[in-house]
C-alpha positions as CSV (number, residue, x, y, z in Angstrom):
1,M,0.0,0.0,0.0
2,L,2.8,2.5,0.9
3,P,5.8,3.4,-1.2
4,K,8.7,1.1,-0.5
5,A,11.0,3.9,0.8
6,L,8.4,5.0,3.3
7,E,7.8,1.4,4.5
8,E,11.5,1.0,5.0
9,A,11.7,4.2,7.0
10,I,8.7,3.1,9.2
11,E,10.4,-0.3,9.8
12,A,13.7,1.3,10.7
13,L,12.1,3.8,13.2
14,G,10.0,1.0,14.7
15,H,13.3,-0.5,16.1
16,L,13.6,2.4,18.5
17,P,12.5,1.6,22.1
18,G,9.0,2.9,22.9
19,V,8.1,3.5,19.2
20,G,5.2,1.4,18.1
21,P,3.9,1.0,14.5
22,R,1.7,4.0,14.6
23,T,4.3,6.3,16.1
24,A,6.9,5.0,13.5
25,E,4.4,5.9,10.8
26,R,3.9,9.4,12.1
27,Y,7.7,10.0,12.4
28,A,8.4,8.7,8.9
29,Y,5.6,10.7,7.4
30,Y,6.7,13.9,9.3
31,L,10.2,13.4,8.0
32,F,8.8,13.0,4.4
33,K,6.7,16.2,4.7
34,T,9.2,18.4,6.4
35,N,12.4,20.0,5.0
36,P,14.6,17.3,3.5
37,Q,17.6,18.9,5.3
38,I,16.3,17.6,8.6
39,S,16.3,14.0,7.4
40,S,19.7,14.5,6.0
41,N,21.0,15.9,9.3
42,I,19.6,13.0,11.2
43,A,21.1,10.5,8.7
44,D,24.5,12.2,9.0
45,S,24.4,12.2,12.8
46,L,23.5,8.5,12.9
47,Q,26.3,7.6,10.4
48,N,28.8,9.4,12.7
49,L,27.4,7.9,16.0
50,H,29.4,4.7,16.1
51,K,32.5,6.3,14.5
52,G,32.5,9.3,16.9
53,V,31.7,7.7,20.3
54,K,33.4,5.1,22.5
55,N,33.5,4.0,26.1
56,C,36.2,5.2,28.5
57,P,38.4,2.2,29.4
58,V,38.4,3.2,33.1
59,T,35.0,4.5,33.9
60,F,33.0,3.1,30.9
61,A,31.4,6.6,30.4
62,L,30.8,7.7,26.9
63,I,33.6,9.8,25.4
64,D,34.7,11.3,22.1
65,V,36.6,8.8,19.9
66,D,39.8,11.0,20.1
67,E,39.8,11.1,23.9
68,E,41.8,8.5,25.9
69,I,39.8,8.6,29.1
70,S,36.7,10.4,30.5
71,P,37.3,14.1,31.2
72,L,35.5,13.7,34.4
73,Y,38.0,11.1,35.5
74,A,41.0,13.0,34.2
75,D,40.0,16.2,36.0
76,E,42.4,16.7,38.9
77,K,39.7,18.5,40.8
78,R,37.6,15.4,41.0
79,N,38.0,13.2,44.1
80,K,39.1,9.7,42.8
81,T,38.6,8.2,46.3
82,T,34.8,8.4,45.9
83,V,33.2,6.4,43.1
84,L,29.5,6.6,42.2
85,V,28.3,3.5,40.4
86,V,25.5,3.8,37.8
87,E,23.9,1.4,35.4
88,E,24.1,3.3,32.2
89,P,26.3,6.2,30.8
90,L,23.5,8.6,30.5
91,D,22.9,8.3,34.3
92,I,26.1,10.3,34.7
93,Y,24.7,13.3,32.9
94,A,21.6,13.3,35.0
95,L,23.7,13.4,38.2
96,E,26.1,16.0,36.8
97,Q,23.1,18.4,36.3
98,T,22.8,18.6,40.1
99,K,26.4,19.9,40.4
100,S,26.5,18.2,43.8
101,F,28.9,15.3,43.2
102,K,32.7,15.9,43.0
103,G,33.9,12.3,42.8
104,T,34.2,10.0,39.8
105,Y,31.9,7.6,38.2
106,H,31.8,3.9,37.2
107,V,29.3,2.6,34.6
108,L,28.2,-1.0,35.0
109,G,26.7,-1.3,31.6
110,G,23.3,-2.5,32.9
111,A,21.8,-4.4,35.8
112,I,21.6,-8.1,36.5
113,S,18.7,-9.6,34.7
114,P,19.0,-13.3,33.9
115,I,15.7,-13.2,31.9
116,D,17.4,-10.7,29.5
117,G,20.7,-12.7,29.5
118,I,22.5,-10.1,31.7
119,N,24.6,-11.9,34.3
120,P,27.3,-10.4,36.7
121,E,30.1,-11.4,34.2
122,N,28.4,-9.2,31.6
123,L,28.8,-6.1,33.8
124,H,31.9,-4.0,34.6
125,I,32.1,-5.3,38.2
126,K,35.6,-6.7,38.0
127,E,36.9,-3.4,36.7
128,L,35.2,-1.6,39.6
129,I,36.8,-3.9,42.2
130,T,40.2,-3.3,40.5
131,R,39.6,0.5,40.6
132,V,39.0,0.4,44.4
133,E,42.6,-0.7,44.9
134,K,44.2,1.3,42.1
135,D,42.6,4.6,43.1
136,S,42.7,4.0,46.9
137,V,38.9,4.4,46.9
138,E,37.4,5.2,50.3
139,E,33.7,5.2,49.4
140,V,31.6,3.5,46.7
141,I,28.1,5.0,46.2
142,I,25.7,2.6,44.5
143,A,23.2,4.4,42.4
144,T,21.5,1.6,40.5
145,N,17.9,2.1,39.6
146,P,15.2,1.3,42.2
147,S,14.0,-1.7,40.3
148,V,14.2,-5.5,41.1
149,E,17.2,-5.7,38.8
150,G,18.8,-2.6,40.3
151,E,18.3,-3.8,43.8
152,S,19.7,-7.3,43.0
153,T,22.8,-5.6,41.4
154,A,23.3,-3.3,44.4
155,L,23.2,-6.2,46.9
156,L,25.7,-8.2,44.8
157,L,28.0,-5.2,44.6
158,Q,27.8,-4.7,48.3
159,K,28.6,-8.3,49.0
160,L,31.6,-8.5,46.6
161,L,33.1,-5.2,47.7
162,H,32.9,-6.1,51.4
163,E,34.4,-9.5,50.8
164,K,37.4,-8.0,49.0
165,Y,37.7,-4.8,51.1
166,P,36.0,-5.2,54.5
167,D,36.8,-1.6,55.6
168,L,35.5,0.1,52.4
169,K,32.5,2.4,52.9
170,V,29.7,1.3,50.6
171,T,26.6,3.5,50.5
172,R,23.3,3.6,48.5
173,L,21.5,6.7,47.2
174,A,18.6,7.6,49.5
175,R,15.2,6.7,48.2
176,G,11.8,7.9,49.2
177,L,9.0,10.3,48.2
178,P,9.8,13.1,45.7
179,L,8.7,16.6,46.5
180,G,5.2,17.5,45.4
181,V,3.9,13.9,45.1
182,D,0.7,13.0,47.0
183,L,0.9,9.7,49.0
184,S,-2.1,8.3,47.1
185,Y,0.0,8.5,43.8
186,A,3.1,6.9,45.2
187,D,3.9,3.3,44.3
188,Q,4.4,0.6,46.9
189,I,8.2,0.4,46.4
190,T,8.6,4.2,46.8
191,L,6.4,4.2,49.9
192,S,8.3,1.3,51.4
193,A,11.7,3.0,50.8
194,A,10.4,6.2,52.3
195,L,9.3,4.4,55.5
196,N,12.6,2.6,55.7
197,N,14.7,5.7,55.1
198,R,12.7,8.0,57.4
199,T,14.7,10.7,59.2
200,D,14.5,12.5,62.5
201,L,12.9,16.0,62.7
């Protein structure tokens, strides 16, 4: 029914997470209707994506292909004795927006999820353990997502780190109710975390 080129664009866009068939159709048709330069710019940026980006060999953050290590790790003003562990590289940028953390980061590359084929050996856990000794790390802050997979990963990290370095301080980001949210709209996991992490007034 549709021209082949349009069908191919719809199929390609449909591979993106959260993009169903109808959304893919709307995106493809929008790109067809709009200025062709927009499609050209998108195509060029996608062509350069894999050629221009790589992972830092120390922190596994995303860096430019011509950089040796992450600028956040290379920065002498950053405290290498404090390492904040996240699941994915983009988590770093969310945390950096707060301008509250002056340590360094370590990207695991996901969370343990056997159903998805992600086991501990698929994550950058060994590299984290090596960094603790190499950088004389004093505190590891675990900032995995508050999901079943994130919690399982956090518990394993805590266990492995304490086995190897009994005196190492291992902490977890505080969890609870965000500002402006009514109790009736909070999910059970958030409410449970808020109760367990309650503070004195």
